[in-house]
Biopython code that builds the backbone (N, CA, C, O; Angstrom):
import numpy as np
from Bio.PDB.StructureBuilder import StructureBuilder

atoms = [
    (1, "MET", "N", (48.703, -26.087, -3.135)),
    (1, "MET", "CA", (47.487, -26.161, -3.913)),
    (1, "MET", "C", (46.253, -26.083, -3.029)),
    (1, "MET", "O", (45.232, -25.516, -3.416)),
    (2, "PHE", "N", (46.359, -26.664, -1.829)),
    (2, "PHE", "CA", (45.237, -26.654, -0.914)),
    (2, "PHE", "C", (44.880, -25.227, -0.495)),
    (2, "PHE", "O", (43.702, -24.901, -0.345)),
    (3, "GLY", "N", (45.881, -24.385, -0.308)),
    (3, "GLY", "CA", (45.645, -22.999, 0.115)),
    (3, "GLY", "C", (44.925, -22.197, -0.958)),
    (3, "GLY", "O", (44.038, -21.403, -0.645)),
    (4, "LEU", "N", (45.297, -22.395, -2.228)),
    (4, "LEU", "CA", (44.672, -21.650, -3.312)),
    (4, "LEU", "C", (43.211, -22.052, -3.489)),
    (4, "LEU", "O", (42.349, -21.187, -3.642)),
    (5, "GLY", "N", (42.926, -23.342, -3.470)),
    (5, "GLY", "CA", (41.545, -23.813, -3.608)),
    (5, "GLY", "C", (40.685, -23.401, -2.428)),
    (5, "GLY", "O", (39.529, -23.014, -2.598)),
    (6, "CYS", "N", (41.246, -23.485, -1.241)),
    (6, "CYS", "CA", (40.512, -23.097, -0.040)),
    (6, "CYS", "C", (40.234, -21.589, -0.056)),
    (6, "CYS", "O", (39.136, -21.148, 0.286)),
    (7, "GLY", "N", (41.233, -20.814, -0.452)),
    (7, "GLY", "CA", (41.046, -19.367, -0.530)),
    (7, "GLY", "C", (40.024, -18.979, -1.589)),
    (7, "GLY", "O", (39.232, -18.058, -1.393)),
    (8, "LEU", "N", (40.049, -19.688, -2.709)),
    (8, "LEU", "CA", (39.100, -19.422, -3.780)),
    (8, "LEU", "C", (37.664, -19.735, -3.340)),
    (8, "LEU", "O", (36.745, -18.954, -3.587)),
    (9, "VAL", "N", (37.488, -20.876, -2.691)),
    (9, "VAL", "CA", (36.152, -21.267, -2.236)),
    (9, "VAL", "C", (35.645, -20.307, -1.160)),
    (9, "VAL", "O", (34.515, -19.823, -1.229)),
    (10, "PHE", "N", (36.496, -20.039, -0.164)),
    (10, "PHE", "CA", (36.062, -19.140, 0.913)),
    (10, "PHE", "C", (35.912, -17.703, 0.419)),
    (10, "PHE", "O", (35.037, -16.971, 0.883)),
    (11, "GLY", "N", (36.756, -17.306, -0.512)),
    (11, "GLY", "CA", (36.649, -15.955, -1.055)),
    (11, "GLY", "C", (35.360, -15.755, -1.837)),
    (11, "GLY", "O", (34.656, -14.765, -1.642)),
    (12, "LEU", "N", (35.051, -16.700, -2.725)),
    (12, "LEU", "CA", (33.814, -16.605, -3.503)),
    (12, "LEU", "C", (32.579, -16.772, -2.614)),
    (12, "LEU", "O", (31.601, -16.037, -2.750)),
    (13, "GLY", "N", (32.639, -17.752, -1.700)),
    (13, "GLY", "CA", (31.498, -17.969, -0.801)),
    (13, "GLY", "C", (31.275, -16.783, 0.122)),
    (13, "GLY", "O", (30.144, -16.339, 0.320)),
    (14, "GLY", "N", (32.364, -16.275, 0.684)),
    (14, "GLY", "CA", (32.243, -15.116, 1.572)),
    (14, "GLY", "C", (31.754, -13.887, 0.825)),
    (14, "GLY", "O", (30.920, -13.131, 1.322)),
    (15, "GLY", "N", (32.287, -13.699, -0.378)),
    (15, "GLY", "CA", (31.829, -12.557, -1.184)),
    (15, "GLY", "C", (30.363, -12.663, -1.551)),
    (15, "GLY", "O", (29.646, -11.662, -1.558)),
    (16, "LEU", "N", (29.916, -13.869, -1.855)),
    (16, "LEU", "CA", (28.507, -14.084, -2.192)),
    (16, "LEU", "C", (27.611, -13.819, -0.987)),
    (16, "LEU", "O", (26.592, -13.138, -1.102)),
    (17, "VAL", "N", (27.994, -14.356, 0.163)),
    (17, "VAL", "CA", (27.195, -14.149, 1.377)),
    (17, "VAL", "C", (27.201, -12.678, 1.770)),
    (17, "VAL", "O", (26.151, -12.129, 2.104)),
    (18, "PHE", "N", (28.366, -12.027, 1.736)),
    (18, "PHE", "CA", (28.461, -10.618, 2.094)),
    (18, "PHE", "C", (27.661, -9.755, 1.122)),
    (18, "PHE", "O", (26.936, -8.854, 1.543)),
    (19, "GLY", "N", (27.789, -10.026, -0.164)),
    (19, "GLY", "CA", (27.061, -9.241, -1.167)),
    (19, "GLY", "C", (25.563, -9.391, -1.035)),
    (19, "GLY", "O", (24.832, -8.403, -1.110)),
    (20, "LEU", "N", (25.091, -10.614, -0.839)),
    (20, "LEU", "CA", (23.655, -10.826, -0.651)),
    (20, "LEU", "C", (23.160, -10.173, 0.635)),
    (20, "LEU", "O", (22.070, -9.601, 0.671)),
    (21, "GLY", "N", (23.964, -10.261, 1.683)),
    (21, "GLY", "CA", (23.576, -9.646, 2.954)),
    (21, "GLY", "C", (23.479, -8.135, 2.847)),
    (21, "GLY", "O", (22.498, -7.541, 3.294)),
    (22, "VAL", "N", (24.494, -7.507, 2.254)),
    (22, "VAL", "CA", (24.479, -6.050, 2.083)),
    (22, "VAL", "C", (23.341, -5.634, 1.153)),
    (22, "VAL", "O", (22.670, -4.634, 1.409)),
    (23, "GLY", "N", (23.119, -6.380, 0.091)),
    (23, "GLY", "CA", (22.019, -6.061, -0.821)),
    (23, "GLY", "C", (20.666, -6.187, -0.156)),
    (23, "GLY", "O", (19.785, -5.355, -0.370)),
    (24, "LEU", "N", (20.495, -7.222, 0.651)),
    (24, "LEU", "CA", (19.228, -7.415, 1.352)),
    (24, "LEU", "C", (18.981, -6.313, 2.367)),
    (24, "LEU", "O", (17.888, -5.749, 2.422)),
    (25, "VAL", "N", (19.989, -6.004, 3.169)),
    (25, "VAL", "CA", (19.843, -4.939, 4.168)),
    (25, "VAL", "C", (19.620, -3.595, 3.485)),
    (25, "VAL", "O", (18.776, -2.814, 3.925)),
    (26, "GLY", "N", (20.355, -3.317, 2.431)),
    (26, "GLY", "CA", (20.182, -2.052, 1.715)),
    (26, "GLY", "C", (18.810, -1.930, 1.076)),
    (26, "GLY", "O", (18.176, -0.877, 1.143)),
    (27, "GLY", "N", (18.356, -3.000, 0.461)),
    (27, "GLY", "CA", (17.036, -2.966, -0.171)),
    (27, "GLY", "C", (15.909, -2.810, 0.831)),
    (27, "GLY", "O", (14.954, -2.069, 0.599)),
    (28, "LEU", "N", (16.026, -3.514, 1.944)),
    (28, "LEU", "CA", (14.986, -3.392, 2.970)),
    (28, "LEU", "C", (15.008, -2.026, 3.630)),
    (28, "LEU", "O", (13.952, -1.473, 3.936)),
    (29, "SER", "N", (16.201, -1.469, 3.855)),
    (29, "SER", "CA", (16.263, -0.156, 4.502)),
    (29, "SER", "C", (15.714, 0.924, 3.582)),
    (29, "SER", "O", (15.122, 1.891, 4.062)),
    (30, "ARG", "N", (15.892, 0.788, 2.295)),
    (30, "ARG", "CA", (15.361, 1.783, 1.360)),
    (30, "ARG", "C", (13.860, 1.626, 1.169)),
    (30, "ARG", "O", (13.176, 2.603, 0.867)),
    (31, "GLY", "N", (13.335, 0.417, 1.340)),
    (31, "GLY", "CA", (11.917, 0.180, 1.128)),
    (31, "GLY", "C", (11.069, 0.290, 2.374)),
    (31, "GLY", "O", (9.846, 0.391, 2.279)),
    (32, "TRP", "N", (11.693, 0.272, 3.550)),
    (32, "TRP", "CA", (10.904, 0.319, 4.787)),
    (32, "TRP", "C", (10.149, 1.624, 4.937)),
    (32, "TRP", "O", (9.071, 1.640, 5.531)),
    (33, "GLY", "N", (10.681, 2.716, 4.419)),
    (33, "GLY", "CA", (9.982, 3.999, 4.511)),
    (33, "GLY", "C", (8.640, 3.949, 3.803)),
    (33, "GLY", "O", (7.640, 4.444, 4.322)),
    (34, "ALA", "N", (8.615, 3.356, 2.626)),
    (34, "ALA", "CA", (7.368, 3.239, 1.871)),
    (34, "ALA", "C", (6.386, 2.313, 2.574)),
    (34, "ALA", "O", (5.183, 2.573, 2.573)),
    (35, "VAL", "N", (6.879, 1.243, 3.169)),
    (35, "VAL", "CA", (6.007, 0.306, 3.886)),
    (35, "VAL", "C", (5.377, 0.991, 5.094)),
    (35, "VAL", "O", (4.177, 0.854, 5.334)),
    (36, "ILE", "N", (6.181, 1.723, 5.848)),
    (36, "ILE", "CA", (5.660, 2.421, 7.030)),
    (36, "ILE", "C", (4.656, 3.485, 6.619)),
    (36, "ILE", "O", (3.619, 3.624, 7.268)),
    (37, "GLN", "N", (4.931, 4.241, 5.558)),
    (37, "GLN", "CA", (3.982, 5.244, 5.077)),
    (37, "GLN", "C", (2.671, 4.595, 4.638)),
    (37, "GLN", "O", (1.592, 5.107, 4.935)),
    (38, "HIS", "N", (2.764, 3.482, 3.941)),
    (38, "HIS", "CA", (1.571, 2.795, 3.440)),
    (38, "HIS", "C", (0.666, 2.359, 4.583)),
    (38, "HIS", "O", (-0.532, 2.641, 4.580)),
    (39, "TYR", "N", (1.249, 1.666, 5.563)),
    (39, "TYR", "CA", (0.428, 1.137, 6.647)),
    (39, "TYR", "C", (-0.032, 2.222, 7.606)),
    (39, "TYR", "O", (-1.120, 2.107, 8.171)),
    (40, "SER", "N", (0.752, 3.267, 7.809)),
    (40, "SER", "CA", (0.279, 4.356, 8.675)),
    (40, "SER", "C", (-0.884, 5.097, 8.010)),
    (40, "SER", "O", (-1.810, 5.520, 8.701)),
    (41, "LEU", "N", (-0.856, 5.261, 6.689)),
    (41, "LEU", "CA", (-1.981, 5.879, 5.986)),
    (41, "LEU", "C", (-3.226, 5.004, 6.068)),
    (41, "LEU", "O", (-4.326, 5.506, 6.298)),
    (42, "ARG", "N", (-3.056, 3.692, 5.880)),
    (42, "ARG", "CA", (-4.205, 2.791, 5.976)),
    (42, "ARG", "C", (-4.829, 2.817, 7.354)),
    (42, "ARG", "O", (-6.054, 2.829, 7.475)),
    (43, "ILE", "N", (-4.011, 2.827, 8.399)),
    (43, "ILE", "CA", (-4.534, 2.850, 9.763)),
    (43, "ILE", "C", (-5.204, 4.184, 10.060)),
    (43, "ILE", "O", (-6.254, 4.211, 10.703)),
    (44, "ALA", "N", (-4.622, 5.292, 9.607)),
    (44, "ALA", "CA", (-5.231, 6.603, 9.836)),
    (44, "ALA", "C", (-6.587, 6.707, 9.138)),
    (44, "ALA", "O", (-7.549, 7.207, 9.721)),
    (45, "LEU", "N", (-6.664, 6.241, 7.905)),
    (45, "LEU", "CA", (-7.952, 6.291, 7.185)),
    (45, "LEU", "C", (-8.977, 5.361, 7.818)),
    (45, "LEU", "O", (-10.165, 5.681, 7.844)),
    (46, "TRP", "N", (-8.539, 4.222, 8.324)),
    (46, "TRP", "CA", (-9.455, 3.293, 8.983)),
    (46, "TRP", "C", (-9.989, 3.896, 10.276)),
    (46, "TRP", "O", (-11.180, 3.783, 10.569)),
    (47, "ARG", "N", (-9.115, 4.536, 11.053)),
    (47, "ARG", "CA", (-9.552, 5.125, 12.325)),
    (47, "ARG", "C", (-10.542, 6.262, 12.114)),
    (47, "ARG", "O", (-11.414, 6.484, 12.953)),
    (48, "GLU", "N", (-10.418, 6.984, 11.006)),
    (48, "GLU", "CA", (-11.354, 8.070, 10.711)),
    (48, "GLU", "C", (-12.618, 7.569, 10.037)),
    (48, "GLU", "O", (-13.533, 8.356, 9.792)),
    (49, "GLY", "N", (-12.694, 6.293, 9.733)),
    (49, "GLY", "CA", (-13.883, 5.725, 9.108)),
    (49, "GLY", "C", (-13.922, 5.881, 7.606)),
    (49, "GLY", "O", (-14.978, 5.710, 6.996)),
    (50, "GLY", "N", (-12.794, 6.204, 6.996)),
    (50, "GLY", "CA", (-12.745, 6.415, 5.551)),
    (50, "GLY", "C", (-12.709, 5.136, 4.739)),
    (50, "GLY", "O", (-13.297, 5.067, 3.660)),
    (51, "ILE", "N", (-12.021, 4.121, 5.248)),
    (51, "ILE", "CA", (-11.902, 2.852, 4.540)),
    (51, "ILE", "C", (-11.969, 1.713, 5.551)),
    (51, "ILE", "O", (-11.678, 1.919, 6.729)),
    (52, "PRO", "N", (-12.348, 0.516, 5.110)),
    (52, "PRO", "CA", (-12.271, -0.636, 6.017)),
    (52, "PRO", "C", (-10.815, -1.061, 6.203)),
    (52, "PRO", "O", (-9.965, -0.787, 5.356)),
    (53, "LEU", "N", (-10.543, -1.726, 7.310)),
    (53, "LEU", "CA", (-9.175, -2.135, 7.596)),
    (53, "LEU", "C", (-8.678, -3.165, 6.582)),
    (53, "LEU", "O", (-7.545, -3.073, 6.109)),
    (54, "ASN", "N", (-9.516, -4.141, 6.248)),
    (54, "ASN", "CA", (-9.147, -5.137, 5.243)),
    (54, "ASN", "C", (-9.750, -4.694, 3.910)),
    (54, "ASN", "O", (-10.842, -5.121, 3.537)),
    (55, "TYR", "N", (-9.024, -3.837, 3.204)),
    (55, "TYR", "CA", (-9.549, -3.204, 1.996)),
    (55, "TYR", "C", (-9.686, -4.183, 0.840)),
    (55, "TYR", "O", (-10.606, -4.061, 0.030)),
    (56, "VAL", "N", (-8.791, -5.144, 0.755)),
    (56, "VAL", "CA", (-8.849, -6.124, -0.333)),
    (56, "VAL", "C", (-10.110, -6.973, -0.203)),
    (56, "VAL", "O", (-10.778, -7.245, -1.201)),
    (57, "ARG", "N", (-10.441, -7.392, 1.018)),
    (57, "ARG", "CA", (-11.656, -8.182, 1.228)),
    (57, "ARG", "C", (-12.900, -7.363, 0.867)),
    (57, "ARG", "O", (-13.850, -7.890, 0.288)),
    (58, "PHE", "N", (-12.885, -6.067, 1.215)),
    (58, "PHE", "CA", (-13.996, -5.184, 0.862)),
    (58, "PHE", "C", (-14.175, -5.098, -0.648)),
    (58, "PHE", "O", (-15.299, -5.175, -1.145)),
    (59, "LEU", "N", (-13.080, -4.938, -1.377)),
    (59, "LEU", "CA", (-13.167, -4.865, -2.835)),
    (59, "LEU", "C", (-13.645, -6.189, -3.435)),
    (59, "LEU", "O", (-14.410, -6.192, -4.400)),
    (60, "CYS", "N", (-13.200, -7.304, -2.872)),
    (60, "CYS", "CA", (-13.655, -8.614, -3.359)),
    (60, "CYS", "C", (-15.136, -8.818, -3.086)),
    (60, "CYS", "O", (-15.834, -9.423, -3.901)),
    (61, "GLN", "N", (-15.627, -8.327, -1.960)),
    (61, "GLN", "CA", (-17.059, -8.418, -1.678)),
    (61, "GLN", "C", (-17.862, -7.550, -2.635)),
    (61, "GLN", "O", (-18.944, -7.949, -3.066)),
    (62, "CYS", "N", (-17.353, -6.372, -2.976)),
    (62, "CYS", "CA", (-18.024, -5.525, -3.973)),
    (62, "CYS", "C", (-18.020, -6.203, -5.341)),
    (62, "CYS", "O", (-18.979, -6.081, -6.103)),
    (63, "HIS", "N", (-16.951, -6.908, -5.644)),
    (63, "HIS", "CA", (-16.878, -7.653, -6.900)),
    (63, "HIS", "C", (-17.895, -8.797, -6.899)),
    (63, "HIS", "O", (-18.535, -9.056, -7.918)),
    (64, "ALA", "N", (-18.046, -9.478, -5.770)),
    (64, "ALA", "CA", (-19.014, -10.571, -5.674)),
    (64, "ALA", "C", (-20.442, -10.049, -5.749)),
    (64, "ALA", "O", (-21.333, -10.755, -6.220)),
    (65, "ALA", "N", (-20.672, -8.809, -5.285)),
    (65, "ALA", "CA", (-22.002, -8.204, -5.343)),
    (65, "ALA", "C", (-22.262, -7.540, -6.702)),
    (65, "ALA", "O", (-23.286, -6.884, -6.890)),
    (66, "LEU", "N", (-21.342, -7.713, -7.635)),
    (66, "LEU", "CA", (-21.454, -7.202, -9.007)),
    (66, "LEU", "C", (-21.452, -5.677, -9.072)),
    (66, "LEU", "O", (-22.006, -5.102, -10.009)),
    (67, "LEU", "N", (-20.836, -5.012, -8.089)),
    (67, "LEU", "CA", (-20.671, -3.563, -8.157)),
    (67, "LEU", "C", (-19.395, -3.199, -8.905)),
    (67, "LEU", "O", (-19.325, -2.168, -9.573)),
    (68, "LEU", "N", (-18.393, -4.055, -8.786)),
    (68, "LEU", "CA", (-17.107, -3.816, -9.430)),
    (68, "LEU", "C", (-16.770, -4.974, -10.348)),
    (68, "LEU", "O", (-17.237, -6.096, -10.153)),
    (69, "GLN", "N", (-15.953, -4.690, -11.349)),
    (69, "GLN", "CA", (-15.415, -5.753, -12.181)),
    (69, "GLN", "C", (-13.901, -5.735, -12.029)),
    (69, "GLN", "O", (-13.308, -4.694, -11.745)),
    (70, "LEU", "N", (-13.298, -6.869, -12.217)),
    (70, "LEU", "CA", (-11.859, -7.023, -12.031)),
    (70, "LEU", "C", (-11.219, -7.292, -13.390)),
    (70, "LEU", "O", (-11.483, -8.319, -14.016)),
    (71, "ASP", "N", (-10.382, -6.369, -13.839)),
    (71, "ASP", "CA", (-9.674, -6.504, -15.110)),
    (71, "ASP", "C", (-8.178, -6.410, -14.859)),
    (71, "ASP", "O", (-7.664, -5.334, -14.553)),
    (72, "ASP", "N", (-7.480, -7.527, -14.985)),
    (72, "ASP", "CA", (-6.028, -7.574, -14.832)),
    (72, "ASP", "C", (-5.564, -6.966, -13.512)),
    (72, "ASP", "O", (-4.591, -6.213, -13.483)),
    (73, "GLY", "N", (-6.257, -7.288, -12.419)),
    (73, "GLY", "CA", (-5.871, -6.815, -11.104)),
    (73, "GLY", "C", (-6.343, -5.417, -10.772)),
    (73, "GLY", "O", (-5.970, -4.880, -9.729)),
    (74, "ILE", "N", (-7.154, -4.808, -11.625)),
    (74, "ILE", "CA", (-7.663, -3.454, -11.402)),
    (74, "ILE", "C", (-9.174, -3.538, -11.225)),
    (74, "ILE", "O", (-9.877, -4.096, -12.067)),
    (75, "PHE", "N", (-9.665, -2.982, -10.127)),
    (75, "PHE", "CA", (-11.099, -2.945, -9.891)),
    (75, "PHE", "C", (-11.684, -1.709, -10.564)),
    (75, "PHE", "O", (-11.143, -0.609, -10.451)),
    (76, "ARG", "N", (-12.800, -1.909, -11.265)),
    (76, "ARG", "CA", (-13.490, -0.812, -11.948)),
    (76, "ARG", "C", (-14.980, -0.939, -11.691)),
    (76, "ARG", "O", (-15.486, -2.035, -11.449)),
    (77, "PHE", "N", (-15.681, 0.190, -11.743)),
    (77, "PHE", "CA", (-17.130, 0.137, -11.637)),
    (77, "PHE", "C", (-17.695, -0.525, -12.886)),
    (77, "PHE", "O", (-17.194, -0.327, -13.993)),
    (78, "ARG", "N", (-18.737, -1.305, -12.691)),
    (78, "ARG", "CA", (-19.335, -2.014, -13.822)),
    (78, "ARG", "C", (-20.068, -1.076, -14.773)),
    (78, "ARG", "O", (-20.118, -1.326, -15.977)),
    (79, "HIS", "N", (-20.629, -0.014, -14.246)),
    (79, "HIS", "CA", (-21.437, 0.866, -15.075)),
    (79, "HIS", "C", (-21.032, 2.315, -14.835)),
    (79, "HIS", "O", (-20.793, 2.698, -13.690)),
    (80, "PRO", "N", (-20.949, 3.132, -15.886)),
    (80, "PRO", "CA", (-20.559, 4.537, -15.711)),
    (80, "PRO", "C", (-21.542, 5.330, -14.846)),
    (80, "PRO", "O", (-21.144, 6.284, -14.177)),
    (81, "LEU", "N", (-22.828, 4.944, -14.852)),
    (81, "LEU", "CA", (-23.798, 5.657, -14.022)),
    (81, "LEU", "C", (-23.479, 5.489, -12.538)),
    (81, "LEU", "O", (-23.644, 6.427, -11.758)),
    (82, "LEU", "N", (-23.027, 4.312, -12.149)),
    (82, "LEU", "CA", (-22.638, 4.072, -10.757)),
    (82, "LEU", "C", (-21.404, 4.899, -10.401)),
    (82, "LEU", "O", (-21.322, 5.452, -9.305)),
    (83, "GLN", "N", (-20.462, 4.982, -11.310)),
    (83, "GLN", "CA", (-19.274, 5.787, -11.085)),
    (83, "GLN", "C", (-19.641, 7.266, -10.973)),
    (83, "GLN", "O", (-19.126, 7.966, -10.101)),
    (84, "ASP", "N", (-20.519, 7.742, -11.840)),
    (84, "ASP", "CA", (-20.952, 9.145, -11.778)),
    (84, "ASP", "C", (-21.708, 9.441, -10.493)),
    (84, "ASP", "O", (-21.573, 10.528, -9.931)),
    (85, "TYR", "N", (-22.501, 8.488, -10.023)),
    (85, "TYR", "CA", (-23.250, 8.668, -8.777)),
    (85, "TYR", "C", (-22.296, 8.888, -7.605)),
    (85, "TYR", "O", (-22.482, 9.817, -6.819)),
    (86, "PHE", "N", (-21.280, 8.039, -7.486)),
    (86, "PHE", "CA", (-20.325, 8.189, -6.391)),
    (86, "PHE", "C", (-19.469, 9.439, -6.557)),
    (86, "PHE", "O", (-19.092, 10.061, -5.564)),
    (87, "ALA", "N", (-19.159, 9.813, -7.782)),
    (87, "ALA", "CA", (-18.399, 11.044, -8.009)),
    (87, "ALA", "C", (-19.217, 12.257, -7.597)),
    (87, "ALA", "O", (-18.674, 13.192, -7.009)),
    (88, "ASP", "N", (-20.508, 12.262, -7.894)),
    (88, "ASP", "CA", (-21.370, 13.372, -7.475)),
    (88, "ASP", "C", (-21.496, 13.436, -5.962)),
    (88, "ASP", "O", (-21.538, 14.524, -5.389)),
    (89, "MET", "N", (-21.557, 12.274, -5.305)),
    (89, "MET", "CA", (-21.602, 12.257, -3.840)),
    (89, "MET", "C", (-20.323, 12.866, -3.268)),
    (89, "MET", "O", (-20.372, 13.608, -2.288)),
    (90, "TRP", "N", (-19.194, 12.557, -3.871)),
    (90, "TRP", "CA", (-17.913, 13.058, -3.383)),
    (90, "TRP", "C", (-17.829, 14.572, -3.562)),
    (90, "TRP", "O", (-17.366, 15.277, -2.666)),
    (91, "GLU", "N", (-18.275, 15.077, -4.716)),
    (91, "GLU", "CA", (-18.200, 16.507, -4.983)),
    (91, "GLU", "C", (-19.180, 17.290, -4.120)),
    (91, "GLU", "O", (-18.927, 18.451, -3.796)),
    (92, "GLY", "N", (-20.306, 16.664, -3.742)),
    (92, "GLY", "CA", (-21.307, 17.363, -2.945)),
    (92, "GLY", "C", (-21.036, 17.316, -1.456)),
    (92, "GLY", "O", (-21.753, 17.944, -0.678)),
    (93, "ALA", "N", (-20.017, 16.587, -1.048)),
    (93, "ALA", "CA", (-19.717, 16.480, 0.384)),
    (93, "ALA", "C", (-19.153, 17.800, 0.895)),
    (93, "ALA", "O", (-18.427, 18.496, 0.184)),
    (94, "GLU", "N", (-19.494, 18.132, 2.130)),
    (94, "GLU", "CA", (-18.988, 19.352, 2.734)),
    (94, "GLU", "C", (-17.530, 19.181, 3.115)),
    (94, "GLU", "O", (-17.076, 18.083, 3.439)),
    (95, "GLU", "N", (-16.807, 20.289, 3.070)),
    (95, "GLU", "CA", (-15.409, 20.266, 3.493)),
    (95, "GLU", "C", (-15.363, 20.148, 5.012)),
    (95, "GLU", "O", (-16.070, 20.881, 5.703)),
    (96, "PRO", "N", (-14.549, 19.244, 5.545)),
    (96, "PRO", "CA", (-14.463, 19.134, 7.010)),
    (96, "PRO", "C", (-13.779, 20.337, 7.628)),
    (96, "PRO", "O", (-12.863, 20.913, 7.041)),
    (97, "VAL", "N", (-14.225, 20.713, 8.814)),
    (97, "VAL", "CA", (-13.614, 21.829, 9.521)),
    (97, "VAL", "C", (-12.374, 21.299, 10.227)),
    (97, "VAL", "O", (-12.458, 20.308, 10.953)),
    (98, "PRO", "N", (-11.208, 21.949, 10.026)),
    (98, "PRO", "CA", (-9.991, 21.477, 10.721)),
    (98, "PRO", "C", (-10.178, 21.528, 12.229)),
    (98, "PRO", "O", (-10.913, 22.370, 12.746)),
    (99, "ALA", "N", (-9.510, 20.624, 12.927)),
    (99, "ALA", "CA", (-9.686, 20.494, 14.362)),
    (99, "ALA", "C", (-9.195, 21.714, 15.121)),
    (99, "ALA", "O", (-9.732, 22.015, 16.187)),
    (100, "ASN", "N", (-8.190, 22.433, 14.614)),
    (100, "ASN", "CA", (-7.657, 23.565, 15.342)),
    (100, "ASN", "C", (-8.353, 24.883, 15.015)),
    (100, "ASN", "O", (-7.954, 25.926, 15.535)),
    (101, "THR", "N", (-9.386, 24.866, 14.166)),
    (101, "THR", "CA", (-10.134, 26.055, 13.811)),
    (101, "THR", "C", (-11.451, 26.060, 14.573)),
    (101, "THR", "O", (-12.176, 25.065, 14.541)),
    (102, "PRO", "N", (-11.784, 27.164, 15.265)),
    (102, "PRO", "CA", (-13.071, 27.189, 15.962)),
    (102, "PRO", "C", (-14.222, 27.220, 14.973)),
    (102, "PRO", "O", (-14.166, 27.910, 13.956)),
    (103, "ALA", "N", (-15.261, 26.469, 15.282)),
    (103, "ALA", "CA", (-16.432, 26.401, 14.399)),
    (103, "ALA", "C", (-17.216, 27.706, 14.515)),
    (103, "ALA", "O", (-17.424, 28.229, 15.610)),
    (104, "THR", "N", (-17.638, 28.211, 13.380)),
    (104, "THR", "CA", (-18.435, 29.465, 13.386)),
    (104, "THR", "C", (-19.899, 29.102, 13.383)),
    (104, "THR", "O", (-20.323, 28.175, 12.693)),
    (105, "ARG", "N", (-20.674, 29.842, 14.164)),
    (105, "ARG", "CA", (-22.109, 29.611, 14.233)),
    (105, "ARG", "C", (-22.843, 30.779, 13.607)),
    (105, "ARG", "O", (-22.416, 31.922, 13.774)),
    (106, "PRO", "N", (-23.931, 30.536, 12.893)),
    (106, "PRO", "CA", (-24.678, 31.645, 12.268)),
    (106, "PRO", "C", (-25.463, 32.428, 13.294)),
    (106, "PRO", "O", (-26.146, 33.391, 12.946)),
]
sb = StructureBuilder()
sb.init_structure("model")
sb.init_model(0)
sb.init_chain("A")
sb.init_seg("    ")
for serial, (resi, resn, name, xyz) in enumerate(atoms, 1):
    if name == "N":
        sb.init_residue(resn, " ", resi, " ")
    sb.init_atom(name, np.array(xyz, "f"), 0.0, 1.0, " ", f" {name:<3s}", serial, name[0])
structure = sb.get_structure()
């Protein structure tokens, strides 16, 4: 009787530990690609001056300055005129010249 109970306990415990371990390793290995892509994009945009490094703090400061409103975890512009202003700035920006293309002079 001792062998059956011991085998049952160790079998269930070992299976639980093994299953959780394999699930954890599998889940992390499948998700690490997205994490690396996310942070490499954030660092690249920060180095080019496109966004601040601590983007959440920047958005919270804009919210405190009443530029943005927070609805269910989504930041939105408070007024459509402000949104249109930034959209017009974006559309009017010049296209950057790629680094490997020689600049043409008039």
